[in-house]
C-alpha positions in Angstrom: -25.8 13.4 40.4 -24.2 16.9 40.9 -24.2 19.0 37.7 -20.9 19.3 35.7 -22.1 22.7 34.9 -23.3 24.5 38.1 -24.2 27.6 36.2 -26.9 25.6 34.4 -29.2 26.1 37.5 -29.5 29.8 36.8 -30.3 29.7 33.0 -33.4 28.9 31.1 -34.9 25.4 30.4 -33.6 25.3 26.8 -30.0 26.0 27.9 -30.3 23.5 30.8 -31.4 20.8 28.3 -28.4 21.6 26.1 -26.1 21.4 29.1 -27.5 17.9 29.9 -27.0 16.7 26.3 -23.4 17.9 26.4 -22.8 16.2 29.7 -24.3 12.9 28.4 -22.1 13.2 25.3 -19.0 13.6 27.4 -19.9 10.5 29.5 -20.6 8.5 26.4 -17.3 9.4 24.8 -15.4 8.5 28.0 -17.1 5.1 28.2 -16.8 4.3 24.5 -13.3 5.3 23.6 -11.2 2.9 25.6 -13.1 -0.1 24.2 -12.6 1.0 20.6 -8.9 1.7 21.1 -8.4 -1.7 22.7 -10.1 -3.5 19.8 -8.1 -1.7 17.2 -4.7 -2.6 18.8 -5.3 -6.3 19.0 -3.1 -8.4 16.6 -4.7 -11.0 14.5 -4.4 -14.8 15.1 -1.3 -16.7 14.1 -1.7 -18.4 10.7 0.6 -21.1 9.3 1.9 -20.3 5.8 2.8 -23.9 5.1 0.3 -26.7 5.8 1.1 -30.4 5.5 2.6 -31.1 2.1 0.8 -28.3 0.2 2.2 -25.2 -1.3 -1.2 -23.6 -1.6 -1.0 -19.9 -1.2 2.4 -19.6 -2.8 3.8 -19.1 -6.3 7.2 -18.7 -8.0 7.8 -15.0 -8.4 8.3 -15.1 -12.1 5.3 -17.4 -12.8 2.3 -16.4 -10.8 -0.8 -18.6 -11.3 1.3 -21.6 -12.3 2.3 -24.7 -10.2 5.3 -24.1 -7.9 8.6 -25.5 -9.1 11.9 -25.9 -7.3 10.3 -26.0 -3.8 8.8 -28.9 -1.9 7.2 -29.7 1.5 7.7 -32.9 3.4 7.8 -33.9 7.1 7.1 -30.3 8.1 10.0 -28.9 6.1 9.8 -26.4 3.2 12.9 -27.0 1.1 14.4 -25.2 -1.9 15.3 -28.2 -4.0 16.1 -26.8 -7.4 15.6 -23.9 -9.9 12.2 -22.2 -9.7 12.6 -18.7 -8.4 11.6 -16.9 -5.2 8.7 -18.6 -3.4 6.2 -15.8 -3.0 2.9 -15.5 -1.1 -0.2 -15.1 -3.1 -1.5 -12.8 -0.4 -0.2 -9.3 0.3 0.5 -8.0 3.8 0.9 -4.5 5.2 1.6 -4.7 8.9 2.6 -8.1 10.3 4.8 -10.3 12.5 6.4 -13.2 10.7 8.1 -16.1 12.4 10.1 -19.0 10.9 13.2 -21.1 11.3 15.8 -21.6 8.5 18.8 -23.8 7.9 21.4 -23.6 5.2 24.1 -25.9 4.0 27.8 -24.8 3.8 28.1 -21.5 2.0 24.3 -21.2 1.7 22.5 -17.9 0.8 18.8 -16.9 0.9 16.6 -14.2 2.4 13.2 -13.1 3.5 11.9 -10.3 1.3 8.8 -8.3 2.2 6.3 -5.8 0.9 7.1 -6.8 -2.6 5.5 -4.8 -5.5 4.9 -7.5 -8.1 5.4 -4.9 -10.9 9.1 -5.2 -10.4 11.2 -7.5 -12.5 12.6 -9.2 -9.4 11.3 -9.4 -5.9 14.4 -7.5 -4.4 13.8 -4.5 -6.7 11.0 -3.4 -4.5 11.2 -5.4 -1.3 13.7 -5.0 1.5 15.4 -8.3 2.6 16.3 -9.9 5.9 19.5 -11.8 4.9 19.8 -15.6 5.4 23.5 -16.7 5.1 26.2 -19.1 6.3 28.3 -16.3 7.6 31.3 -18.5 8.3 31.9 -19.6 4.7 30.0 -17.2 2.3 31.9 -14.1 1.3 29.0 -11.9 2.2 29.5 -12.9 5.8 32.6 -10.8 6.0 30.5 -7.6 5.6 28.0 -6.7 8.4 25.7 -5.1 5.8 25.2 -8.4 4.1 25.6 -10.9 6.9 22.8 -13.1 8.4 20.0 -11.0 9.8 21.0 -7.7 8.1 18.7 -5.5 6.2 20.5 -6.4 3.1 23.0 -3.8 1.9 21.5 -1.0 4.1 21.6 -1.9 7.9 24.2 -4.2 9.5 23.2 -7.0 11.8 24.6 -7.4 15.3 27.5 -9.8 14.8 27.9 -13.3 16.2 24.2 -14.1 16.6 23.6 -16.5 13.7 24.3 -20.2 13.9 26.4 -22.1 11.3 25.5 -24.3 8.4 23.4 -27.3 9.3 21.9 -25.5 12.4 18.4 -24.0 12.8 18.1 -20.2 13.1 14.9 -18.6 14.5 13.6 -15.5 12.8 11.1 -12.9 14.0 10.4 -10.1 11.5 8.1 -7.3 12.6 6.9 -4.8 10.0 4.5 -2.2 11.5 3.9 1.0 9.5 7.4 2.3 8.8 9.0 0.6 11.7 10.8 -2.7 11.1 12.6 -5.1 13.5 14.8 -8.1 12.6 15.1 -10.7 15.4 17.5 -13.6 15.1 17.7 -16.4 17.7 16.0 -14.2 20.2 18.1 -11.2 19.7 17.1 -8.0 17.9 19.8 -7.6 15.4 18.4 -4.7 13.3 15.7 -2.0 13.5 15.0 0.9 11.2 12.3 3.3 9.8 11.4 2.9 6.2 11.6 6.2 4.3 13.4 8.0 7.1 16.3 10.4 6.4 18.7 7.7 7.6 17.0 5.1 5.3 17.2 7.3 2.3 20.9 8.1 2.9 21.7 4.4 3.1 19.6 3.5 0.1 21.3 6.1 -2.1 24.7 4.7 -1.1 23.6 1.1 -1.9 23.0 -1.0 -5.0 19.3 0.2 -4.7 20.1 3.8 -5.4 18.4 3.6 -8.8 15.5 1.3 -7.8 12.6 3.7 -7.7 10.2 1.1 -6.1 12.5 -0.1 -3.4 11.0 0.0 0.1 8.1 2.2 -1.1 5.1 -0.2 -0.9 2.8 0.1 2.1 1.8 -3.5 1.5 3.0 -6.4 -0.6 3.9 -10.0 -1.0 6.5 -11.9 1.1 9.1 -14.1 -0.6 11.7 -16.7 0.4 14.6 -16.1 -1.9 15.9 -18.7 -4.4 19.6 -17.8 -4.5 20.6 -21.1 -6.1 21.4 -22.9 -2.8 19.5 -25.6 -0.8 17.8 -24.0 2.2 15.2 -25.4 4.6 12.4 -23.6 6.5 10.0 -24.8 9.2 7.4 -23.4 11.5 6.5 -20.6 9.1 3.7 -18.5 10.5 2.3 -15.0 10.4 -0.1 -12.7 12.2 -1.3 -9.4 10.9 -1.0 -6.3 13.0 -3.6 -3.5 13.0 
């Protein structure tokens, strides 16, 4: 093999040995680095968050450690059936891709809240929310900042993408570092950078101006909001991102 260091032929044995070691190190780095990078960038496997008729892995936000109330699972559907509070994952997530489908009744309201710091009195005090709403009837549907798919109160959703009451809407929520994307029915309706100058400007102009914990956590719980309305979910699954 030709030497990477031609000048090594004219120097002493000790220097030639050093040159060989350096050359070997460069080759090793070249061979090793792409494999490591590829392994680190691979997402985790998809994991269902609702299995059968069990709500194992979930709790009501206000009563962690106690049996879930106000929510039930049957025939593959997760349903908010009565008072109980936000249905919250026991596990915390940092970077992830969440998929689910939701359906509300006329005028229905709910949301998907993420990276929740459980020290807050309510889930929405710390966790940003992807809005779930019957835009056609609920008054919040008149404002793009609070319509279905929006980053509630901060970033407006692309209009005309959500389906009406009684129809299924497909969600894909991507949270990766500071980058967040809201997808609704196959359309990206919102994207933003947590903590950016634009984010801070919008936060300070919103109802969360005095919420010191809002959007700050690097990891946290995920919640399905109990807003007092009947809402159904199905095909709820998640995969963690590196």
